[in-house]
N, C-alpha and C positions, 0 to 999 in steps of 0.2 A: 275779275270774273268768277275766279274759284270761290275767293273769299267772299263773293257777293252770293253765291250758291250753297256755301257751307253755313254760311250765316242764315240765309233764310229756310233753309233744311232744319237746322236747329232750332229755328225758332217758330217753325210753323205749327200752328195748333193742333190738336189731338182730334180727330173726327173718325168717321165711319164711312165704308166704302160698300157700294153695292154691286160693283163690277167684277167680283171674285179676286181682284189683285190682292189686297190687303184681309185680313181676319178682322171680324168684330171688334171695335175697341182699340184697332191698330193706329198709331200714327200714319199718315197717307203720306211715306218718303220714298215708297219705291216707284210706281210709276208717275205719281206727282213730282216728286224731284226731279225725274228725267225730265218731265213736262217743263217745269220751269226753267232748268237750264236750257231746254229747246227754244223756251220762249225769250229768255234774255238774249240769246244767241241770235234769234232772228231779231229784236230789237236792235241790237248792233250791228247788223248787216242792213237794215232800212236807215238808221241813221247814218252810216258811213255812205249809203247809197245818196242820200240826200244831199250830203256835204261837196260830193263829186260834181252834183247838177249846179249846185250854187257856184261852185267854182269855176264851171266851164261857162256859165252864162248870168254875168253881173246884173244883166237888166232883171233877171228873176227877181232881186230882191223887191222890186216894185210890186212883185204879185204877193209879196206879205199881206196885203191888205185884203188877202182872201184867206188869211191863215185858218179863220174858221173851218171855212170849208175843207181846207186840207187835214186838220187836225181831226175833223170826223172821218174823212176817209181814212186816215193811218188809224184810229180806235178801232173802226169796223175791220181793217184788215188786221190788227194784233187781236183780236178776239177771235178772228177765223183761225190765225196761227196759234193761239193757246188752246183752241179744239181740236185743233190737228195734232198739237204736242201731246195733249190728254189721250187720244187715240194711240198713238204712238207708245205713252207710256204703259198703255191697258195693255198693249200686244206686248210689251215686254214682260210685264207682270205676269200675263197668262202663260208664256213660254216660261220663266223661272217656275210656276205652279206645275207644270207639267212634266219637272225634271225628275228623275228617279231618284236623285239625292235628296237630302233634306237642305233647305236654305232659309239662313235667318240672316236678318239685318238689323242690327242694335244701334242707334244712335250714340254719343258720347255720354248721355247719362243712363245707359243700358236699357231705354226703351224701346220696343219691336216696332220697327221700323215697317219691315215684311217680313212674312213666315209663309211656307207653303204648305200643303196636307201631308206631305212625305216628312216633314218635319216632325208636325204632330203626331204620326202614326208610329216613326221610328222612338219619339222620346217619351210619348203620352202627356205632352205639354197642352195646357189647358189656360184659358185665358185669366189673366189678372194673375198669374203666376210669373215670376223671373224665368226667362226662358234658360239661362245658364244652371239654375237649379234643377232643371227637369234632366238635363245632360249629368248633373251633378248626381242626382238620385240613382240612376241606373246603375253606377259603380258603388254605390255605399255597402254591398255585400263582399267587395273585394277591395281590402285596402290598398293594396298595390294600383290597382287601375286608379284608385282616388286619388291616390298620392300622383301619379302620372298626370290626371286630366287637372288639377290644380296648378302643378309646374306649367302644365299648355296655356292655360288662364293667364299665369302671370307674366309668361313669355310673350304673347299677344296684348296684353295690357301695356306692356313696354314698349310696343310700337314692333314688334317682330312676327313675322307670319310664322308658322308652325303647322304641324300636322303629328298626328300618333293614331296607332291602330292599338284599341284595347276591349278587353273581353267583358262583355255583360252576363254576369251569372248572375241566376235566380234559383231559390230553391226547389227541387223537383224538376227543372227543366236543364236542357242541356245550354251550355255555354253559347253566345251569339258575339260576332265581331262586328265593331263599329271603328269606319274610320273617320276621325274628326279633324278639321282643318279650321283655321281662324286666320283672315287674311285684315290687318287693318286697312282702310279706305283712306288713301292720301288726300289732304285737304280736309279733312272732315275730323277734328280732333275726337280721337276716343271711338270713334264709328268702327264698326267691326262687321264683315262678313262671314258667317258661320258654315260651314259644309258639313253635312253630316250623311254616311254611305252605309249602308248593310253589306260588309265584306264577308258574311259567315261563309256563303258557298266558294268563294274563292279560298279562304283560308283552308276549308276542307278539302277542296281540289289540291292546294300546295300539300298538306298534309300527307294525302293519299298517294301524291306522285313522290312525295319523298321516302314515304315507307315502301313504296315499289322500289324505287332506287335503290335502297338501301338492303332491301329483299335480296334484289338482282346481284348485288356487289356482294353480299352475303354468301349468296347461293355459289356465285363461282369461288369466292375466297375459299368456302369449306365447304365445297364439293368433296364428295369420297374419292375423287380421283384429281390426279396433278395437271395443271395447264402450265406452260411456259412459251415463249417467243424470243429466239435470237434474230439480230440482224446478220446481214452476210459476213461481217467478222466473228461472228459466234459470242456476240456480247448479248448480254440478257436484256430484253426490253420489258419482260412482264414475267412474272413468277407467282401463281396463287399461295395462299398460305399454307396449303396443304403439302404440295410438294415442297416448299420451303421447311416444313416441320419434318418431313421426311428427310432432308438433307440437314437438318440440325443447325437452322439457322432462320433468319427472318427473311421477309421478301427483298428489302432494300439491302440486305447484304449481298445479294445477288447483282440488283438491277443498278445499284449504285456503287458496289465496291469494286468494279471492274473486273469481275469474274466473267469465264468463258465458258462455254459449253463444256469444252472436253478439259476442263478443270475438274467437273463433278463425275466424269466418266473414268470408272475402273480400268476399262481399256479403249481408248480413244482409236479410231481408224487410223491405221499406219500413213497412207496416202489417200488424203479426202480434203475436201473444203471446210472451215471452220465450223460450219453450221451441220455438217453431216455426223448423224449417230452410227451408223454401220458401214462397212466396209461395201465401197460402190456405189455409197451414195444415191443419187437421182431425186426428182422432185417429190416422189410418194416413198416413204420407208417405213417398215414396220418391222419390228420383231423383239427380239429379248435381250437385255442389256443388263449389265452390272454397273450401279452406281455407287460412288464415293461421295458421303455425307461430309460436311467441312468438322464434324465432330468425330470422323472415323468410321461410322457406320456403313457397312457395305451392304446393298441390298439388290435382289434382281427386281428387274420392273419389265414391263412390255408397254413399248412405247408405239406411236404411231404420229409421223410427221408427214406434213405436206410443206413445201417451199412455194412461196408468193413473190410474183416478179411486178415490178411497177410498170408505169406506163411506158418506161423507155426501156422495158425487156431484160431490165438488170435485177438480180435476186434482191428483193427489198427486205423479207423477215419470213420466219416459220412460225407454222402454227401447229404445237406438239400437246398430246395429250398422254400422260403416262399413268400406269395402274401398277403399282406396288405388288409383287406376288409374294411377299413375305405371309400375309395371313393365309393366302392359297395352300401354301407349301407347308404352312404350319397346321392347317386344315387337312390336308393330306397325310400327314405325319401323324396327326393325331386320330384319324380314321385308321389308320395302319394300327396305330397301338390299339385303337378301340376294337378292331375285329379279333386283334390277339388275344385281347383281353376277355371279349367275349367267346371267343374259341375256349380259352381256359375254363371259364366260369360253366360255358356249355359242359366241357367234356369232367371237369371236377366238382359238379354238382351235387350234392349228395341224394338228390332226388331223380327219378328217373325221366327224361324229358325225349320225346319222340315227336318228329315232323312226318306229316301224312299229306300224300298230294289229294289232288281234288276227285280221285276214284278210289280214295280209301287204302293206299299201300304206303307202307313205310319207308317214307324215303331217308330219314338219317335219325340218328340216335346216338345215345352218350354211353357212357361205361356202367353209370347206375341203371339205365334201364335193361342193358345185357345181362346184367349180375341179377338183376330182378326175374328175369325169365328164364337164366342159366343158360345163355348160348351165345353164339359169336354173331359179329356183324354180319359176317357172310350169310350166315343161315337165315336171316330174319330179313334184312333190307329187301325191299321189292315184294315182299309178301303182304297179301291184306292184314290189316290192323285186328279184323274180329276173329282170325286163325288164330291170335294169340290170347285170346279170350276164352275161359270154359264154355263148350256149347249150350250149357242152359243158360246163359247169361249173353250170348252174342246178338239175340235179335232187341234186346233192351238197348245195349250198348249202340248198335248200328243204327237204332233209329235217333238215339240222343245226338250221336255225333253226325249224321245228317241233319239234323234240326237245327244244329249249330252251326254247320257249313253253309245253310241256308241264312244266317242272321239271326237266329232267334238266340234270346238270352240262355246263356249256358246254364243260370239258375245255381242249384247246389251242386257239388260235386257228389259221383257215383263211386258207390263201392263197389269194386267187380274184383272177381277172381281169374288169376292169368294162368296159363299153362305153363308147367314146368314139373319141375324134378318134386317140389314140394307143396304143400298147401299155402298158398300166397295171398294174401288179401290186400287190395291195394285202395287208395282212394283217387279218383281219376278226375283232373281239372282238365277242358276242352276251352280253347277259344279259338276263333276264326284268324285265319293268317293269309294276308294275300301274297301272292309271288313264290308261291312253293312249288306248285306244277308248271310244266311248259306254259309258254307266252305269258306267265303270269298269273295263271289260274288261283284261285281261292283255295287253300288247304287248311288244315288245322294243325295246332300245336296242344300238344299234350303232355300233362306232367301226372307223374306218378308217385303218391307218396305210399311208402311200406307201411301199411297198418298192421302187419303181423304181430311185433312187437307189442304193439300199443293193446291189441285185443289181449294179450296176456294181463294188462293193467285192470282188467273188466270186475277181476275180485275183488278191486278195491271199491267197487262201486255196492258189494253186498249191503254194505252199511248203509249208502244212500237210498235204497230201495225202500228200505224201513220208513224214511222221511217222506219219499214219494209215495207210498200207502198211505202214511197219515194224511196228506194232501188230498188224494183222492177221496180218502174217509171224510176228511172235512168238508170237502165239495160235495161229497153227497149229501152227507148229516145236513151242511147248510141250506141245501136245497130243500129236503124234507122239512127244516125247521123255518124256513121260509114260508112254504106253504101255510104250515100251521099258525106262523104269525101274520102271515097276510089275512087267514081266517079271522085271528083273535082280534085284531085291529080294526079290522072292516067291521065285523058285528058292533065293536065297542062304539063305532062311529056311529051305526044303524041305532044301536040303542040310545048314543047322545042325542040324535034326533028327536025321541020322545020325551026323554028325562034331561031336562034345561037345568042349568045353574039355581040352586034353591031345591032342586027335587032331592028327597031323601037317598036315592041311589046315583046319583051324580057323582059323588066322590068315590064311591066303591067302582062305578065304572071308569073313572079316571085314573085310580090307582092300578086297576086291570091295563088299560091303555099303555100307561107309562112305563110298567114292567116289561109289557110286551116290546114297546119300543127299546129299551134297555136290552134286552134279551137280541133282539135284532141288530144293536150296535155290537154286541158282543159277536156276534155272527159274523158282522162285516170284517173284524177285528183278526177274526179266526183265520178268513179267507185272505186277508191282507198279508197275515203271516206266513200262511203254506202256498199262496199260488205263485205263479211265474207267468208274466205277461209283458207286455211291449210297454213302455215308459208312455205315460200320459200327463206329462208335465203342466203345473199350473202355479200361478203366482200365490205363494202362501207365505205365512208366518210361522217361523219355525215354533215362536211360544205357544200360538193357538195349537200348534201340533201336538207339543209334548203337554199341554194342558189336556188335551183330548184322551192322551195314552197314561195320564196320571193313574186310574183307578188300576189299569189292566198292569201297569208296571208293578204297583204296589202288591197287587195279588202274584205276581210272579216270582216277587223277589222274597217274600214271605215276612212273617213278624220279627223275624231277629236282625234283619237289615234296616235300616233308618234312610229313608231317600230323601234326599234335599235339593230341591231347585231353586236355580239364582239366576234372574234373567238380567241382562244388562239395560240400559237405557236406548230407546230410539234405535231397536234392533232392525235393521234393513229385512227386506224382502227378499224370498229365494224363488225361484223357479224351476220345482223338482216335483216330481211323481209323488202323491201324498202316500201311497200305499207302500211304494216302496222306501222312501223315507221311514216310515212307521217299521218296516221290517226292519231297516237299519237298526234303529233305535233299539229295538226288541231284543235284537241277537246280541248287541253290546249289553244291554243289562243282564240277560241270560247268563254271559259270561261271565261279567261280573259277579252275579250272584252266585256261581260255582266256584270263583276265586274266593269265594267269603264263606264257606263252609260253616264256620264258628259265629258268624255273624259279623257285622262292621257297619259301614257307612257308604253310601252311594251319592254321589255328587252330580248334578248335570248343570253346567253352566254354559247360559249363552252368551254372546257379545258380538261386536262388529271387529274384524280384524281387518289390517290394513297392511299390503307387503309392499313397501318400498322401492325395491330392487327384487328380481329374479332371486329366488333361494334354492338350492341345490339340495335335498334331503333323500339320503338314500341313493335310489335309481331313479329318481324323478325330480324334476326342476320346476317349482311353483312359479308360474310367472306373476309380474307386478299387478296388483289391481286390489279392489276392495272386496271381502270375503265376509260370510257370516260365520262365526265359529259356534261348535258345539262338542263339548268337552264332556266326556262320561268318567268320571274318576272314583275310583273304588280303593278300598284300603285291605284289598286283599292280598293274596302269597305272592304276586308278581310274576315276571316271566323271565327265566333265566337268559343272558345276552344271547348265549350260542342258539337260543330258538327265535330269540327277535327277527331274524331275517327268513324266516321260514313260517311264521304264522299266517299269512295271506296265500300261503299253498294250499292247492284243493287237496283234501283228507289228510292234512296234517293236523294231529290233535295230539295233547298230552293227557288226554282223559283215558280213563280206563274203559276197557273193552263194553261197548253196550252204553256208555254214557253219553256219547257224542258222535257225529258223523265226521267232523274235521270239514263241513262246508260253510260253517256260520260266518267266519272272518272273510272268506273268501267271495261269500256272497254281498256282506259289506264293502269290500273293497270293488269288486264289480260294479256294484250300484251305483257308490259314489264317483267311479271313475266314469261310468256311461254318462251321469249328470254333469262332469264336467269338474268334478270336486277333487278333494284331495284326504287322505286318510293319514294321519300321523300317529304314532305310538311311542310312548316313552314310560319306562317301567324298570323298577329297582326290585331284585329279589327280595321279599320278605315286606318290602315298602308301597306294595299296590301298583296300580297300573292308571296310566292316563290316554286315552283314545281322544284324538282331535278332528274333527270333521270338519273341514271348511268347503263351504260351498259358495259358488259366485254369489257376490248379490246381484239384483234384478235391478237395473238401471232405468228402465220404462216405467210406465206408470205406477204410482206409488200406492197401490191399491190391489189387497189380494183378491183371488178370483173367488166367486160364491158359488162355484159349481152351477148345479141347476138353480133357474132361480125360484126363488120362495113365492108361495101363493100370497097372493095378495088379500087381506082380510077385506069381507064384506064383496067379493068379486062375485059377479054372476055366473056359475057353472051349470045353469039350466040349457036345455039345448034340444034340438029334435034331427030325427032322422031314424034308420035301421039300423041294427049293427048286430053283427054275428058275433056270439061268444064262444068260445073251444075251449074248454079248461076240463081236464080230467080229474081233478081234486074237487069233489063236490060241493066241500064247505067253502072254497074261494069262487067256485062257479056260481054258487047260489049267493052270496054275498056280492059279487059283482053285479050280477042281472040285478037285484034288488037295489042297489046303488045306481044304476043308471036308469031304469023306470023312474024312480024319484026324482030323477033329474030331467025327465021327460023324454027319453029316449023309446023307441020299440027295441025289444033284446028278442032276438032268436039264439037259444042255448043248444050246444052240442057238446058230447061226453068224450069225443075224440076225432081225429080227420076225417074219417071214412063217413060218419054223422054229418059233420058239418060239409063235407062235399055234395052229399046228396040232397040237402037243402039248398045249396048255392045253386045247384043245377036246376031246381025247382023254382026258386024265387030269388035268383042271383041279382035279376035287375032292378030289385026294390032294396037292395042291400048297400050301404052307404060306407060301411067300414067293418074290418075284421079284426077282432082282437082274438089270438091265439097263444096258448102255451108252448114254449118251444120243447120240452121234453113230453111227449106222450105215447103211451102203448102203440103199437102198428104203425101208423103214420104221424109222423111228427110235424111240428108247426113250420117250420122251413118246408118242408115236401107239400105240406097244405097250401102253402102259400105260391109254391112253382105252378101248382095246378089251377089255384083259382087268378092268377096273373095270365095264364095262357087263355082262359074266356074273358077276363076283364081287366086288361092291362091297364085301367086307370083306379084300380082297386086299390084304396088305402088300408095299410096294415099294421099292426102295433104288436108287437111281442111281447110277453109278458114272461119272466122267468126266475126263479130261486137261484140260477147260476148268474157269474158274472157277465156282463154283455162281451167282454172280449171272446168268450166261448164261442159267441154266434159267428164270429170271424172265421173258424175253422170250418163252416158250412158253404161249400162252394155253390155258386148261382143265385144265392139269394143277398137280394140289398136291403139291409136293415137301415131302415129310414128312421123308425121309430121304434124306442124301447122302452119298457117299464119294469123296472128290477123290484123284485117282491122281496121284503113285505111292504106294500104301499096302501094306504091311507084311501079313505072315499074321497076326499078331495082331490088327492093326486090323481085318483084312476078318473074324476070327472074333468079335473083341469087339462089331463092329457089329452082325452077324447075330444073335449072342446076345440083344444089346439088345432088337433089333426083335421077335424072336420072345418073347422074355419078357415084354416090355411090353404086346404086342398090340395095337400101334396102329401 
């Protein structure tokens, strides 16, 4: 019967089904094969039943003459039976189709007998493709999974069933897991039933469960406290890794080594049960004990133990928690030593320290403070701090201390004069400190630095005052020059509007403008040399900076000194303040010039420099990294070795009186260090000096900043609106007004702030923009801006000035949103105005 069914199934022709049991083009081997088996079984039963009847009734042989009728009836019954079998097969196929796992039945030739939709969705199988190739394709990206699947196919092909769980990995997607089972079908040579399941969720759940279990075990094993349990005889049943580490062993040394609880107690209870920790025992035990480790370490520990009884009421085991008190004792000792150390620091500090409570009374002070005021502790403790300040300054000091105590920023220190037997000036630093007064109220900690001796050094600043005066003079001269240059450049621009290229006067006007621009550059370099300002770092190329300074350096060193500049290849960029870098270069060049009084050669070399390992140079350490090096090399007289250690000290100079301030190299050192760089010096007397500046190489975008964006050629600079122009310099005001009117603006002019304010009071609603000079007689620009913004908070303001922009930061209460430095050209003025009016800020 089986052989017949197998032969029938193997030789069944391919066909199509429309009942949803098998796919299009599949062999009707699923439900139909089941139906054939059922038909043959039914035929066998009919034949057997007929034989029994004939055996019982031999007379029935005579009825064979009616065999035609009987055969017809039998055929009809077989047709009905086959239809019933087909329905059964259809039901079975529908059941397999609805399974959540993929089902595939292949005959001995590898043809598809049955496949359900789940198999298609899990494997991506399509009609006409060998089904096992669809499975194999899923593991193509993972060689290990592909090998495992091939081994499974070989096993099943050999007649053995098997299953395997494999990962399906696809680029850009998380791995999915499949369980694949192959089952040869008995009695059907080569026929196999394959089953594919998506087990991704189960694998993820198993992974999460394993991770949680591992975390729990890890938490218990490596918790910062110890856990252990012993039985009624004191044998260890469980010890975590933390306690075992404290005892100098592994957990198994205690659990499996036959150790008992009392073996690790320095002083076991004299009369007690083997599981007791303390004298007296009991079901709950807490206290401090000494424990001995297996390596001889003894430590104090705090333990908490509870005894657990079994169902029979007898002692089962204990649960114990141990806390090593060694760190706590070490912290206590460290705290004690720290308090002693602080007390020594407090008492022996070279500056005066005082603690003031919340009401301003002196709560505590050190000996240095008592020495400052020339009094004893008993005479000052408990007194108001203000009583120790000279009367003229008490109100100022009290106001500052009250503000700091209220949480304000302490800002800069105060210079105060203390009462005492001598004229004493001290620098006062105040910080808010909690817990000084009763119930932890906030007080103050005050530091007093004696400035009396330092004041005696002010004589050394006499020479530096000349430099400050020169700087102030340069700033004032630069302001006046910038006004003149603004008018010159501006009126040249106006003339160029009428005299185009090719005009006879065009070249003359351009010569005037170019020389005015050169003068403007000289003024800017003079300001960069003389002014002190906060750093405004930009990404720069040192070669470009040196190129711009070339003409100025040649004029500074004179004709008898040769200037040579050597630039390396692919020099990196640095992020520095250009003005400050220029000041550094100029100071070094001037020093080199003074060292070569009889002439010589000055060489400036730029290169990339890499520090592989941190280098110790004098009292500084240069970290490893990439730097840009600037070397200033002269052939002058050199510096004696005894002076090399002091050349960067303020006011130290070897020049004659009136020849220098002694601030040049100290300024170089301060600027370079503030930028994050280093200054190195090598010199031999009579052989010249080499100053090396190392600046950190910029690692960001390899593109130097261009500063303010340049004007675009051919851009439309015309506009509309009403502008109030306030400028006390007639030439600048006339040029600016004409330039703006030429661009389409209505311009109201004012010579000073009062006149401008009067016009704004009258026509303020129709004014779109205020352009004002900063420095003017009577009412200056910032004051005018404050008054205008009280009337028109939305008024946009452009400040113009011959001073540097950072000077405006000194004027409180004015937000400098837009600034146009003098000298400016017609295009620069028109561009700035259009930008402000367009942006509306």
